[in-house]
C-alpha positions as CSV (number, residue, x, y, z in Angstrom):
1,M,-208.2,46.6,-51.5
2,V,-207.0,45.4,-48.4
3,N,-205.0,48.6,-46.0
4,A,-202.7,47.7,-43.5
5,I,-200.2,49.4,-41.2
6,V,-197.9,46.8,-39.6
7,L,-195.8,47.5,-36.5
8,L,-192.1,45.8,-36.5
9,R,-189.7,45.8,-33.5
10,V,-186.5,45.6,-35.2
11,Q,-182.2,43.9,-33.8
12,R,-181.0,47.3,-33.3
13,E,-178.0,46.2,-35.7
14,R,-180.2,45.4,-38.2
15,L,-183.1,48.8,-38.3
16,N,-181.3,50.2,-42.4
17,D,-181.1,46.6,-43.6
18,V,-184.1,45.5,-42.8
19,A,-186.0,49.3,-43.6
20,Q,-184.9,49.1,-47.0
21,S,-185.6,45.5,-47.5
22,M,-189.5,46.5,-46.1
23,S,-189.3,49.0,-48.7
24,E,-188.8,47.1,-51.3
25,L,-191.4,44.6,-51.3
26,K,-194.3,44.8,-54.0
27,G,-197.9,46.1,-51.7
28,V,-195.4,48.3,-49.5
29,S,-196.0,52.0,-49.8
30,E,-194.4,53.5,-47.1
31,V,-191.7,52.5,-44.0
32,Y,-191.1,54.9,-41.1
33,Y,-188.9,54.9,-39.0
34,V,-190.6,55.7,-35.7
35,A,-189.8,56.2,-31.7
36,G,-191.5,54.5,-28.9
37,K,-191.9,50.9,-28.6
38,W,-192.0,50.1,-32.5
39,D,-189.1,50.5,-34.8
40,L,-190.5,50.5,-38.0
41,V,-193.3,51.4,-39.0
42,A,-194.9,49.2,-42.6
43,M,-198.0,50.9,-44.9
44,L,-199.2,47.4,-46.8
45,R,-201.9,48.0,-49.9
46,A,-202.5,45.2,-51.6
47,R,-205.2,43.8,-54.6
48,D,-207.1,41.3,-51.7
49,D,-206.4,38.9,-49.2
50,D,-204.4,35.7,-51.0
51,E,-201.8,39.6,-51.9
52,F,-202.2,40.6,-48.6
53,A,-200.5,37.5,-47.8
54,A,-197.9,36.7,-50.4
55,I,-196.7,40.0,-49.3
56,V,-196.2,38.3,-45.5
57,T,-195.3,35.1,-46.3
58,E,-193.2,35.4,-48.7
59,G,-191.7,38.6,-48.2
60,M,-191.7,39.9,-44.6
61,L,-191.1,36.2,-43.5
62,R,-187.9,36.7,-45.2
63,I,-186.5,39.8,-44.3
64,E,-183.4,38.8,-41.0
65,G,-184.1,41.0,-38.0
66,I,-187.2,41.1,-37.3
67,K,-188.3,40.7,-33.5
68,A,-192.2,41.3,-33.5
69,S,-194.6,42.8,-36.0
70,E,-198.1,43.5,-34.9
71,T,-200.5,43.8,-38.1
72,L,-204.0,45.7,-37.9
73,I,-205.9,45.4,-40.8
74,A,-208.1,48.1,-42.1
75,F,-211.8,47.8,-42.2
76,Q,-212.4,51.6,-43.6
77,V,-209.4,54.4,-45.1
78,L,-210.4,58.3,-44.6
79,S,-208.9,60.6,-46.8
80,R,-207.9,63.4,-49.0
81,F,-207.2,60.9,-51.8
82,D,-208.3,58.0,-54.0
83,L,-205.6,55.2,-52.9
84,D,-206.9,52.4,-55.1
85,S,-206.6,54.7,-58.5
86,L,-203.1,55.4,-56.4
87,F,-202.2,52.3,-56.4
88,R,-203.4,50.5,-59.1
89,P,-201.4,48.6,-61.5
90,A,-200.8,50.8,-64.5
């Protein structure tokens, strides 16, 4: 499983639209409005690198209003929850 944190800087007038569009992408589990250098933080979870690449290239890159992004790939995830089972298709 690929887990990533995506930091987004967006056009102010498109903030809600970008957040909504991001939250509707398959593989995006959460979108947070944040204060500071970035405007939104999205949590991405994919089965493998190919699925992760599709979320970015076929999803995120088509959303108007994103000015900049930084993607942090998680090498290891520590959680009280079994994340793989939470995000495994039924």
